[in-house]
C-alpha positions as CSV (number, residue, x, y, z in Angstrom):
1,M,19.0,-1.4,-13.0
2,S,17.0,-4.0,-15.3
3,P,14.9,-2.4,-18.1
4,H,11.1,-3.1,-17.6
5,P,8.8,-1.6,-20.0
6,Y,5.9,-1.2,-17.2
7,Y,7.9,0.5,-14.6
8,N,9.2,3.9,-16.0
9,P,8.4,7.8,-15.0
10,E,6.4,8.1,-18.2
11,L,3.7,5.9,-16.8
12,H,4.4,6.4,-13.0
13,G,6.6,9.5,-12.7
14,P,7.5,12.2,-11.6
15,Y,9.5,10.6,-9.0
16,E,13.0,10.7,-7.7
17,R,14.9,7.2,-7.0
18,I,16.9,8.1,-3.5
19,D,19.6,5.5,-2.5
20,I,19.6,5.1,1.3
21,G,22.3,2.4,1.0
22,P,22.6,-1.2,2.5
23,L,19.5,-2.1,4.4
24,D,20.0,-5.3,7.0
25,L,16.4,-7.0,6.5
26,E,14.3,-8.4,9.7
27,D,14.4,-12.2,8.2
28,G,18.2,-12.1,7.6
29,G,19.7,-10.8,4.2
30,Q,20.6,-7.6,3.1
31,L,19.7,-5.2,0.3
32,P,23.2,-4.3,-0.6
33,Q,21.6,-0.9,-2.2
34,C,18.5,0.0,-1.2
35,T,16.7,2.7,-3.8
36,L,13.6,4.3,-3.0
37,A,11.1,5.9,-5.3
38,V,9.6,9.0,-3.9
39,A,7.3,11.4,-5.2
40,V,7.4,14.8,-3.4
41,H,4.1,17.2,-3.5
42,G,4.6,20.8,-2.1
43,Q,7.8,21.6,0.0
44,L,8.8,21.5,3.8
45,N,8.5,24.4,5.6
46,A,11.4,25.9,7.8
47,A,10.4,24.0,10.6
48,K,10.1,20.8,8.6
49,D,6.7,19.9,10.7
50,N,4.4,20.1,7.9
51,A,5.5,16.6,6.6
52,I,3.0,13.8,5.5
53,L,4.0,10.6,4.7
54,V,2.0,8.4,1.9
55,P,2.9,4.7,1.5
56,T,1.8,2.3,-1.6
57,W,-0.5,-0.4,-1.3
58,Y,0.3,-4.0,-3.3
59,S,0.5,-3.4,-6.9
60,G,-0.1,0.6,-6.7
61,T,2.7,3.3,-7.2
62,S,3.0,6.8,-6.3
63,K,1.0,7.6,-9.5
64,I,-2.2,6.4,-8.5
65,M,-1.8,7.8,-4.6
66,E,-1.6,11.4,-6.1
67,Q,-4.6,10.8,-8.7
68,V,-6.8,9.7,-6.2
69,Y,-6.0,11.4,-3.1
70,I,-3.8,14.4,-3.4
71,G,-4.7,17.9,-5.0
72,P,-5.3,21.6,-4.3
73,G,-7.9,22.4,-1.8
74,R,-8.1,18.9,-0.6
75,P,-6.8,17.6,3.0
76,L,-3.5,16.3,1.0
77,D,-3.0,19.9,-0.3
78,P,0.8,20.5,-1.8
79,A,0.3,24.1,-1.1
80,K,0.0,23.4,2.8
81,Y,1.7,20.4,3.1
82,C,5.1,18.3,2.2
83,I,3.5,15.3,1.2
84,L,6.0,12.3,0.3
85,V,4.7,9.5,-1.4
86,V,7.2,6.7,-1.0
87,N,7.1,3.5,-3.0
88,Q,7.4,0.2,-1.0
89,I,10.2,-2.1,-1.8
90,G,9.4,-4.7,-4.4
91,N,6.9,-2.4,-6.3
92,G,9.0,-2.0,-9.2
93,L,9.9,1.3,-9.1
94,S,11.9,1.2,-5.6
95,T,14.3,-1.4,-5.0
96,S,12.5,-4.8,-6.8
97,P,13.4,-8.4,-7.8
98,H,13.2,-7.2,-11.8
99,H,16.0,-5.1,-11.0
100,G,18.7,-7.8,-9.8
101,A,20.6,-10.4,-11.8
102,K,18.8,-13.1,-10.0
103,P,15.2,-11.9,-9.6
104,W,14.0,-15.5,-8.2
105,A,16.6,-14.8,-5.2
106,F,15.4,-11.6,-4.1
107,P,15.7,-11.7,-0.4
108,K,12.5,-11.5,2.0
109,V,11.7,-8.5,2.8
110,R,8.8,-7.3,5.6
111,I,6.7,-4.2,6.2
112,G,8.7,-3.2,9.2
113,D,12.0,-3.2,6.7
114,D,9.9,-0.9,4.4
115,V,9.0,1.4,7.1
116,R,13.1,1.2,8.4
117,A,14.0,2.1,4.9
118,Q,11.3,5.2,5.0
119,H,12.4,6.5,8.3
120,R,15.9,6.5,7.0
121,L,15.1,8.1,4.2
122,L,13.2,10.8,5.8
123,T,15.5,11.3,9.0
124,E,18.7,11.4,6.9
125,H,17.7,12.6,3.4
126,F,15.3,15.1,4.5
127,G,15.8,15.8,7.9
128,I,12.4,15.3,8.9
129,R,11.8,14.5,12.9
130,R,8.0,14.8,12.8
131,L,5.3,13.5,10.8
132,A,1.9,15.6,10.8
133,L,-0.1,12.4,9.2
134,V,0.8,8.8,8.1
135,F,-1.8,8.0,5.5
136,G,-1.8,4.7,3.6
137,G,-4.5,2.0,1.9
138,S,-3.9,-1.4,2.2
139,M,-0.7,-2.7,2.7
140,G,-0.2,1.3,3.1
141,A,-2.4,0.9,6.1
142,Q,-0.4,-2.2,7.3
143,Q,2.8,0.4,6.9
144,T,0.8,3.1,8.7
145,Y,0.4,0.7,11.5
146,E,3.9,-0.1,11.8
147,W,5.0,3.4,11.8
148,A,2.6,4.6,14.6
149,V,3.7,1.5,16.8
150,R,7.8,1.3,15.7
151,Y,7.8,5.3,16.0
152,P,5.1,6.7,18.0
153,E,7.2,9.9,19.1
154,M,7.5,10.8,15.5
155,V,3.6,10.2,14.3
156,E,1.1,13.0,15.2
157,R,-1.5,11.9,13.5
158,A,-1.9,8.1,11.6
159,A,-5.2,7.0,9.0
160,P,-5.1,3.4,8.2
161,L,-7.5,2.7,5.2
162,A,-8.7,-0.5,4.4
163,G,-6.1,-2.3,5.9
164,T,-5.4,-3.8,9.5
165,A,-2.4,-4.1,12.0
166,S,-2.5,-7.4,11.9
167,N,-3.2,-9.8,8.9
168,T,-5.6,-12.6,9.2
169,E,-5.8,-16.0,8.6
170,H,-8.4,-15.6,6.2
171,D,-6.8,-12.7,4.2
172,T,-3.3,-14.6,4.5
173,L,-5.2,-17.9,3.0
174,F,-6.6,-15.6,-0.1
175,S,-3.6,-14.0,-1.2
176,E,-1.6,-17.2,-1.2
177,T,-4.1,-18.1,-3.8
178,L,-2.9,-14.9,-5.7
179,C,0.5,-16.4,-5.4
180,E,-0.4,-19.7,-6.7
181,A,-1.9,-17.9,-9.8
182,L,1.4,-16.8,-10.6
183,T,3.6,-19.8,-9.8
184,S,1.4,-22.5,-11.1
185,D,1.7,-21.1,-14.8
186,P,4.3,-23.4,-16.4
187,G,6.1,-20.2,-17.8
188,F,6.8,-19.0,-14.5
189,A,9.5,-21.5,-14.1
190,E,10.3,-20.8,-10.6
191,G,10.9,-17.4,-11.2
192,R,13.3,-17.6,-13.7
193,Y,11.0,-16.4,-16.9
194,G,12.5,-14.0,-19.3
195,S,9.7,-11.3,-19.5
196,A,6.2,-11.1,-17.9
197,A,4.6,-12.4,-21.1
198,E,5.7,-15.8,-20.2
199,V,3.4,-15.7,-17.3
200,A,0.3,-14.3,-19.0
201,A,-1.8,-16.9,-18.1
202,G,-0.8,-16.6,-14.4
203,L,-1.2,-12.7,-14.4
204,R,-4.6,-13.4,-16.2
205,R,-5.9,-15.8,-13.3
206,H,-4.5,-13.4,-10.8
207,A,-6.3,-10.6,-12.1
208,R,-9.5,-12.8,-12.3
209,L,-9.0,-13.5,-8.4
210,W,-8.7,-10.0,-7.9
211,T,-12.1,-9.2,-9.3
212,V,-13.9,-11.6,-7.5
213,M,-12.7,-10.5,-4.1
214,G,-11.5,-7.0,-4.7
215,W,-15.0,-6.0,-5.7
216,S,-17.9,-6.6,-3.9
217,T,-20.5,-8.9,-4.2
218,E,-22.7,-5.7,-4.3
219,F,-20.4,-4.4,-7.2
220,F,-21.6,-7.3,-9.3
221,Q,-25.2,-7.3,-8.1
222,Q,-25.5,-3.5,-9.4
223,G,-23.7,-3.7,-12.0
224,R,-21.1,-1.1,-11.2
225,H,-18.6,-1.9,-13.9
226,R,-21.4,-0.3,-16.4
227,A,-21.2,2.9,-14.3
228,L,-17.1,2.6,-15.2
229,G,-17.7,2.5,-18.4
230,F,-17.8,-1.2,-19.5
231,D,-20.5,-2.9,-21.6
232,S,-19.9,-6.4,-19.8
233,M,-18.2,-8.0,-16.9
234,N,-16.0,-9.8,-19.5
235,D,-15.0,-6.6,-21.1
236,F,-14.4,-5.3,-17.7
237,V,-12.2,-8.3,-16.3
238,D,-10.6,-8.1,-19.9
239,R,-9.8,-4.4,-19.9
240,F,-9.5,-3.2,-16.7
241,M,-8.4,-6.2,-14.3
242,S,-6.4,-8.2,-16.7
243,G,-5.0,-4.8,-18.4
244,Y,-3.9,-3.3,-15.1
245,F,-1.8,-6.8,-13.7
246,G,-0.8,-7.9,-17.3
247,P,2.1,-5.6,-17.4
248,M,3.6,-6.2,-14.0
249,D,6.7,-8.2,-13.1
250,P,5.5,-11.7,-11.4
251,N,8.4,-11.7,-9.0
252,N,7.7,-8.1,-7.7
253,L,4.2,-9.2,-7.2
254,L,5.5,-12.0,-5.1
255,A,7.4,-10.1,-3.1
256,M,4.9,-7.5,-2.2
257,A,2.3,-10.6,-1.5
258,W,5.2,-12.0,1.1
259,K,5.4,-9.2,3.4
260,W,1.5,-8.3,3.3
261,Q,0.7,-12.1,4.0
262,R,3.2,-11.6,7.4
263,G,2.0,-8.1,8.3
264,D,1.7,-8.1,12.0
265,V,2.8,-5.5,14.4
266,A,2.4,-7.7,17.4
267,R,5.8,-9.2,17.0
268,H,7.1,-5.8,18.3
269,T,5.4,-7.1,21.7
270,G,6.2,-10.8,21.6
271,G,2.6,-11.6,19.5
272,D,0.7,-9.3,21.7
273,L,-1.5,-7.5,19.6
274,P,-3.3,-5.2,22.1
275,A,0.1,-4.0,23.9
276,A,1.5,-3.3,20.5
277,L,-1.5,-1.0,19.5
278,G,-1.3,0.6,23.0
279,R,2.2,1.9,22.0
280,I,0.4,4.3,19.6
281,R,0.3,7.9,20.5
282,A,-0.7,9.7,17.2
283,H,-4.3,11.0,16.6
284,T,-5.7,7.6,14.5
285,Y,-8.7,7.8,12.3
286,V,-9.2,4.0,11.4
287,M,-11.0,3.7,8.0
288,P,-12.1,0.5,6.7
289,I,-14.3,-0.1,3.7
290,S,-17.7,-1.1,4.1
291,H,-17.9,-3.9,1.6
292,D,-14.3,-5.0,1.9
293,M,-13.8,-8.6,1.8
294,F,-9.9,-8.7,2.2
295,F,-9.9,-6.2,5.4
296,P,-13.6,-6.2,6.6
297,P,-14.5,-3.8,8.9
298,A,-15.4,-6.0,12.2
299,D,-11.3,-6.9,11.7
300,A,-10.2,-3.3,11.7
301,E,-13.1,-2.1,14.5
302,R,-11.5,-4.9,17.1
303,E,-8.1,-3.5,16.5
304,C,-9.3,0.1,17.2
305,H,-10.7,-0.8,20.2
306,H,-6.8,-1.0,21.3
307,V,-5.5,2.3,20.0
308,P,-5.4,4.6,22.9
309,R,-6.6,7.9,20.6
310,G,-8.4,5.6,17.7
311,V,-11.4,6.6,16.3
312,F,-13.3,4.1,14.1
313,R,-14.6,5.5,10.9
314,P,-15.9,3.3,8.2
315,I,-16.2,4.3,4.6
316,E,-19.4,3.4,3.3
317,C,-18.7,2.0,-0.6
318,I,-20.4,-0.9,-2.2
319,D,-17.2,-1.3,-4.5
320,G,-15.8,-3.2,-1.7
321,H,-11.6,-3.1,-1.2
322,L,-11.2,-1.8,-4.6
323,G,-12.8,1.2,-4.0
324,L,-9.5,2.8,-3.3
325,F,-9.0,3.4,-6.7
326,G,-11.0,6.1,-6.4
327,T,-14.3,4.6,-8.5
328,D,-16.6,5.9,-5.8
329,P,-16.6,9.7,-5.6
330,A,-18.8,9.6,-2.3
331,A,-16.5,7.4,-1.0
332,I,-13.7,9.7,-1.4
333,A,-15.5,12.4,-0.2
334,Q,-15.9,10.8,3.1
335,I,-12.0,9.9,3.4
336,D,-11.6,13.6,2.7
337,A,-13.6,14.5,5.2
338,N,-12.0,12.0,7.6
339,L,-8.9,13.5,6.8
340,R,-9.6,17.1,7.1
341,E,-10.9,16.5,10.5
342,L,-8.1,14.6,11.4
343,L,-5.4,17.3,10.3
344,A,-7.6,19.5,12.3
345,L,-6.7,18.0,15.8
346,P,-4.0,19.3,17.7
347,A,-0.9,17.2,17.7
């Protein structure tokens, strides 16, 4: 495994890297050694029916999921549940481009490949046959839908947050601009750069684009950056947004963006999205964020109508998509209330 100063247990741990063996990929090719980084909170009970799966979002790792959504007395309580936060392929902790000798030649991985890998991990390594809940935000929501459609008999409850089952053309186009911010940097050198520092300008552009779309217009209008401790918007962009994305590996970000753009459960049913969503057996709380410009509530509501036990529960939060970071305590309280209610429903 190639060293990288950003992807390490000191910043993102503790987690365990578990080798699940070779993984054949939906678009062809193979990961000859697929290793998933897993953070486990709590313990499996004797029946192994208290497991909750939490997949990660674009750029995120298991650490932020723990910090924002898991804790004593909360719905995701390690004293009651065994909460497995599985880092998606390509995020830097699980098998990722920067681990290989030729990171620019990393094979194309889909959301479905992540979910099949997670299924193998849970069933073969942990012996889990039922999931009390699958809960994920953004790309984690894409994985949540994929789980509920692909393995309907295994998922008792699902909670996709700030994400959709089928990526829209608008979202695909915008994520393409995020990719171009990286690949247009001369230092990117077709992915053959020596370190992320050589793509610093591209990573800054990437961070600025995220600032524009990740936060809402109301976030800017109300000066929410000041409530987060930043005196000016420039300071917020430089220290928070560029500070967040700046250390990351560009090839890792591109690998995640490629599967984000192509997230679509309808490929299970020949392009028929209602039919795919109709496969879901889980109690499903669909939770878009009110001011999200990536995955707006209207898109999530249209999909929710086709989920047999789907309940539409939008989260009011002017911060927009990046309210996922936990910047608005009131929004997190709404999410917790929904998860508590969902977990109380009979399987």
